[in-house]
C-alpha positions in Angstrom: -70.0 -26.0 45.0 -66.5 -24.6 44.4 -67.1 -24.4 40.7 -70.2 -22.2 40.9 -69.6 -18.5 40.2 -71.0 -16.2 42.8 -71.9 -12.6 42.3 -68.5 -11.6 43.8 -65.5 -13.8 43.4 -62.2 -14.1 45.3 -58.7 -14.1 43.8 -58.6 -17.7 44.8 -61.7 -18.5 42.8 -60.3 -16.6 39.8 -56.9 -18.4 40.0 -58.7 -21.7 40.0 -61.0 -20.8 37.1 -58.9 -18.5 34.9 -58.3 -21.2 32.3 -62.0 -22.2 32.1 -63.1 -22.1 28.5 -66.4 -20.6 29.4 -65.0 -17.7 31.5 -64.4 -14.3 30.0 -62.7 -11.8 32.2 -63.3 -8.1 31.4 -61.4 -5.2 32.9 -63.9 -2.4 33.2 -61.6 0.1 34.9 -62.8 3.7 35.0 -60.9 6.6 36.6 -63.0 9.1 38.7 -61.2 12.3 39.4 -62.0 15.7 40.8 -62.5 18.4 38.2 -63.3 22.1 38.4 -66.9 21.4 37.3 -67.4 18.4 39.6 -66.0 14.9 38.7 -64.7 13.5 35.5 -64.8 9.8 34.6 -62.2 8.6 32.1 -61.4 5.2 30.6 -59.0 3.0 32.3 -57.6 1.7 29.0 -54.1 3.1 29.7 -53.9 1.1 32.9 -55.2 -2.0 31.2 -52.5 -1.7 28.6 -49.9 -1.3 31.4 -51.0 -4.6 33.0 -54.0 -6.7 33.6 -55.3 -10.1 34.6 -54.0 -12.7 32.1 -56.4 -13.3 29.3 -58.6 -10.3 30.3 -60.2 -8.1 27.7 -60.9 -4.5 28.1 -64.6 -3.4 28.2 -64.7 0.3 27.8 -67.6 1.6 29.9 -66.9 5.2 28.7 -66.8 4.1 25.0 -68.2 1.0 23.3 -70.5 0.1 26.3 -72.1 3.6 26.7 -74.5 5.4 24.5 -72.6 8.4 23.1 -75.9 10.2 22.3 -77.3 10.0 25.8 -77.0 13.0 28.2 -76.7 10.5 31.0 -73.1 9.2 31.7 -72.7 5.5 31.4 -76.2 5.0 29.8 -76.1 1.7 28.1 -76.2 1.5 24.3 -79.0 -0.2 22.4 -79.2 -4.0 23.0 -77.9 -4.6 19.5 -74.8 -2.4 19.9 -74.2 -3.9 23.4 -74.4 -7.4 22.0 -72.0 -6.6 19.1 -69.5 -5.0 21.6 -69.7 -7.9 24.0 -69.4 -10.4 21.1 -66.1 -8.7 20.1 -64.9 -9.3 23.6 -65.7 -13.1 23.3 -68.9 -12.9 25.4 -71.9 -15.0 24.4 -75.0 -16.5 26.0 -73.0 -19.4 27.4 -70.1 -17.6 28.9 -69.5 -16.7 32.5 -68.5 -13.0 32.6 -66.3 -11.5 35.2 -66.0 -7.7 35.4 -63.0 -6.3 37.2 -62.1 -2.7 37.9 -58.8 -1.7 39.4 -58.8 2.1 39.5 -60.3 4.7 41.7 -63.4 3.5 43.5 -64.2 0.9 40.9 -62.2 -1.9 42.5 -64.3 -5.1 42.5 -64.7 -8.3 40.6 -68.2 -9.5 40.0 -69.9 -12.1 37.9 -72.8 -11.7 35.6 -74.9 -14.8 35.1 -77.6 -13.2 33.0 -78.1 -14.0 29.3 -76.5 -11.7 26.8 -79.2 -12.1 24.2 -81.3 -9.0 23.3 -84.9 -9.2 22.5 -84.1 -8.3 18.9 -81.9 -11.4 18.6 -84.2 -13.9 20.4 
């Protein structure tokens, strides 16, 4: 079925479905650069502001969608914080989510069919 969202989508699929009311496109760009102490990952927000897929929101994997108190980089926040952040981006249980990254090695678009509801909100 040409309307079904696969795990990875093509630009053709995206062009056909960009106006779908249940599709939320999120730019999740992260820059990975060499640093003196190894590698450094930084938010791709600057690139997002310079240009992005029409109607896409920016999901900051180095900010709102990471636990700032974790020693592990990109550790997810609590389910409650995650749901609040995703809700601000227009994502709910009934939306198709498309994550795109356009910088460094994070250059893919993938769909997420899983429900967004946390156990605390069930």
